[in-house]
N, C-alpha and C positions, 0 to 999 in steps of 0.2 A: 504399430501396434495402435491401439484405441488410446485414448489420452489418459484413461484410469488405468491402463495397464503400464503406461508410461512412468505413471509417479512411482511404481514400484522398481521397475526394470529400465533405469536409465542409463546402464552401462559402466556406473562406477559405486554399484553396491558390493559388498562382500569383501573379502581378504582373499588375495589369492595366494598369500604364502601359509595359511594354515587352514584355508576352506570357511572359515567364520562367515556366517551368512549375514551377520550384521558387522557394518564398517568399524573397525576396533576405535577406540579412544587414544590417540597418541597424545597422552598428558605429559607433554615434552616441549622443552625450549630448546635446546642444543642437540644437533646431531652431527657426530664423530666423523671428521674427514678420512678416508683411507690413508692418505699421507698430506703433508704441508701443502703440495703445490696440486692436490687433486680435489676438487670439491665433488660432493656426492650430489644426488637428486636433491636431499634436503639439508639444510644448513643450521636454519634460526626460526623459530616459528613465527616471527612477525614478516619474514620473507615469504614462506609457506609451510603448510602443518598437511600431513595425509589426510587427516579427518576433515579440516576445513577443505582442502583440495576436492574431497569427494561430493560435498556439498556444494561447491562451487561449479564443479562439473555437471552435477543434477539440476541444479536451477538453470544454469544455459540450456541443456537439452530441453528441458519443460517448455522455456519460452522461446525455443527455436533460435539460439543464438549459439555463439562459440566460446565466448569468454563471460565467466561468472566472476564476482567478487562479494566475499563476506564479511561484514563489518560488524560492529559492537553493539548498533543499534541501528534503527530506521533512519534516526537524524543523522547518524555517522555518514551513513550510505548516501544521505540527500546531500549533507554538506560537501562530500567527497566529488559528486557530480556537479555542485555549482562551482567547485573549487578548479574546475578547468579552466576558468575564465578568470580575469585579473583586470587592474586599473584600466578604466578607459572603456571597458565592454559594457554592453548592454545587454540585458535579458528579459523576456517577457514570461510571467507568472500566472496563471488563473486566478481570479479574483476570489472563486468559492472554492478555499484551497484548506489543508488541515493546517490548524493553527501554529503548530510547531514550525511548519515550513513556511509560512507567512513570517512569523519571526525571525526566523534566519534570512530571509530575502528581505525584510523591510529593516532590521536592525543591524544583522551583521555584515551582508555584503555590500553595503555602503562604506564600511571601515576599509574594505579593500579596494575601494574605488570603483566597484562593479554597479552599474545603475539599473534599477530593476522598476517595471511597470507592471501594475496589476490590470488585467481586462479580462473581459468576459469571452472565454475561449470558444463558447459554443457558438460565437457569431465570428466568422473569418475575417469580415470586415473590419472588426474591431482589433482584431490582431495586425491586419494590414495599416491600420491606422498608426501603428505604433512601431511599424518596422523603419530603422534609419539605418545610416551607415554603418555605424557601430554595433548594430544588433548581432549578436552571436547564438542566441540560444531561446527555447521556447519550452517552458516546463507547464504540463498539464495534469490532471486528475481526471477520470471518467470512470465511473460516475464520481462525482465531485463529494466532498466532506463539509459540512452534513446534508446539502440540499440535493444529492444525486441528480445534478445538473449533468448532461450528455455531451460531450463533445466528441466531433466526428473525426476520429484517429487519421483514417484516410486522407480528409481533406487538408486537415492540418498540417499533417506529412507530407503533402503534395505543395502546399504552400511555403512550409520552411525549405523545402528541397529549392524550390524555384529562387529563393533569396540567398542560399547557401547557409541555412540556419541549422543548428543542432537540436534536435527533438527529444525530449525527456518526459516519460509518463509514469506516474506513480501507478502501479497497478495493484496496490494494497488489497481494495476492495474486492476486486473480481479473482485475483490469481491466476495462475497460467493455466488452471482447469477450466475456467470460464472465459477468458480473454487473454491475446496473446498479441500485444501491441506491435512487436516488432514485424510480425506479418503483415501489418497495414503501412510499414514503412517508416515507424519511429526507430530513433536511433540507440536510445537507452531505456531501459525498463527498471524501476525501482521497487522495492518490497521492503515494507516494515515486516519483517518474517515473524517478529514478536505475534502478529495477529494469525490470520487463519494457516499460514505454512506450518507454524509450530502448534497453534491451536489448544494450549492448555494452559495459558496465562502464566506460565513458569520459566520464559525465556526473552530474552531481550536479544534482537536480532536484526540487520538489514543485509538486503542482497541487493545487487546490482547487476544488469546483465545488456551485452552489447554484441552486435555480429560485426561492429568495424574494427578491423585490428589496428588502427590508427588511435581511436579512442580507448580501445582495451590497454594501449601501452601507456597513454595517459592516466587512465584508472587506477592500472598496476603500481604506476609510481605515487600516484597520491596513496594507495592503501598503505603501501611501504612507509613512506614519509609520514603519513598523518599517525600511522601506528594503531588505528582505532579498529583492529582486526579482531574476529570472531574467534574466541577461545575453542580449543578441541571438545571441551564437554559440551559446550551449549552449539558447536557446529553437530554433533551427534544426536542432541534432542531435536534440532531443526529438522534434520535428515530423517528421524523417525516419524516426526509429525507428518511432513510430507507424503509419507507413504499411507497415511489414511485420511487424505486430504478429501477423495472423492468422496468416500461415504459421509464424512463429515458435512460438508457444503453441499450434498444432494439433500440431506436431510435437513439442514438448516434453512435452505433455500426453498424447500417444500411449505416447512412450517411458518418461514417469515412470507411467504405468498398468501397463504391462509390468513393469517393476521394482519397483513397490509389490506386486504379486501374487507374483512370484518372491521377494521380501524374507520374505512373510509365511509361504513355505514352508521357509525357512533354518531349522535348528535351533539356528543362532546369535544369531537375532533372536527376544526374546521378545515384542515389540509394534511393530506398524507403524501410523502415522498417516497415512491418507490419504483423502479424501473419498469417491473411486471404489471402494474396498474394500466388499464386501457388506455386512460385519459393522461397518463405521464407525459412530460413534454420532452420530446427527445426518444421516447420509446422506439420508435422503428430505426432510428439509427443506432441506438445501443444493441438492439437484437440483429442488427446487420452486422456487427463487429463482435459480439459477446454471445456466448451459448447459454446464457442463463442472466436473472436478474439479481443474484446474489441474495444475501441475508441482513443487509442493511435497510432499515425503514426509520424515517423520521417524520414527525407529526406535530400539529400544532394544538394546543389546547386553547380556550377561548381568552385565559388570561394567566398570567405569571403565578398568580397565588395558586390559582388551580393546578398548574404545571408541577410547583414545588410539592402541594399535597399529594398528588398522583403519585409522583417518585417515591416519595416517603411512605406511601401506602403499599406499594409492591413489595411481594415475599420473596418470589423466585429470582430475577434478574437482582444481581450487585449493583451498587453505583459505583461506577469507575469510567476513567477516561480511555479506556481500552476497547478492544473489540475483537471478534473472530474468534471467541473461545468456547469450550464446550457447553461454558455457562453462559446464559443471556446477561447482558451487562446493558445497564441503561445510564444516559448521562443527559446534562443540559449544557450544550455545547457554548452558550452564552457564557456560562458560568465556570467552564472546565476546559475541555480542548481549544476553545476559539477565545478565551479570555485576553490573549495577547494582541488581540485585534483592536485597532482604535474604535471608540463607541461609536464615531461617525460612519465607520465601513461596516460595523456590525449593523447599524440602522440600515444602511444602504443595501446590505445583503439579506436582511430580515432575519438576521442571527439573534432573534430576542428571546427573554426568558420564558416565553409559552412554548420554544421550539424543544421538543425532546428527540434524542437520539437513541434507537434501540438496536443493539446486535443481538440477535436472535441466535442462541445455542442449540443443544440438544435435548432440552426438554420436552416433552411429548406437547402436541398442538393444545389438547384439552386443559391440560394444566395451564398452560401459558394463557390462553384465552380465559379462561376462569379468573387468573389472577390479574390481567389487564381490566377485566370486568368490574372485579371488586374495588379496584384502585380508582377506576373512573366513578363508579358509584360514590365513592368518599371524598373525590377531589372537590 
C-alpha cells in the first residue's frame, strides 16, 4: 500500500468483537483472570491495554519496525530510550537538539553516571572524535530543532554499527509519512506524538519504535518499570490523529514551502532555515532520506527587539512552545523551548533572541502571508 493508505490501514484498526470501525477505548485498569492460575491476554493496564496496543502496533508498522511503545509524553519516551544505559556508559548527542532533550542529557543523565558529549552530528568526523571504549549510543535529530540542520542517517548508522553503538533518532519533525529512519539503519525511532501525529494540541504522548528484539525487550521492561505509559483515552486520540496525518502534513508543507520562499525574499529577514529552500545546507542529503521538507521554518530578524515586536503583532499563529498542530504556532526558542541551554552554548549555536521558529498550520497561505507581512511591517 502507499504510505497515505497505510496511515489508515495498519492492521490494528477496528474491533473484531463488535465490528466497530474505530478501536474502542478500553478505559480499564484491571482485567479479570479466568481463574487463579490462568493469565489472560490482558492483566493490568500498566502492563498492556488493548487501546494502547493498537496504537503501538500502528506506529511500528508505519515506521517499518516490529515493536512499538507508547509513553505519557515525548520526554518520557526519550528518557526511557536513554535509560537503557547506566553508570560508566557514554552517549553522544546532537548539539542542535530540542531543549528538553538537552536538559535531560545535560542535567539528569550524569546523576545516573552516564557521560554525555554534545557534537555536531552533521559532521561524521566530529562523531568519530568522541567515540571511546565506553561509548554506547548516538542520539540525533534531523532536521534539528530549531536550526533545521541535516544529519545523514545512513552515514551515521553505518559509523555507529562499525563501533557497536545503538543509534536513536527523534523523528518528530518529519513523522513516518515523510521519513523512516529505521530504513536507513537507525536502531530506535522516537516521536513526540503530541505534535504532528496527534496534530490538534490536545494530547500529550510519546512513541518509540524498534525492529531489534533485544532492544524491544529492554524498552518493554523500562516502559513497565517506569510506568509512564499512555492512557487508553490518549492512545485513541493519537490513533485518530494519525489517520489524518497525510492530508494535514501535505497541506502544511505546501504552505510552509511558499512561506519560506517568501520570507527569504524579505529585507527584514537575514536567514531562513527550511530544508526545502535551494540554498539550505544539507538539502541534498535531506531529500535523499526524506520525502518532503516538512512544515517547520526558522528565520532570523535583524535584532531581538524586532523579533519580539514581530511575534507580538502576529494575529493567526499562537505563541507557544509546541508545534505540528492544525493551528500555526510561533515561538522564540532562546526564550522558550531552548531556554534550558547554557547561555554560552546558545551563543555557539546562534540560538539568539532574533531567531523565530514557526510551525505552519492549516490556515490558508494568503492569510498567513498577509499576517506575516503586517507583523514585519510593524516590527
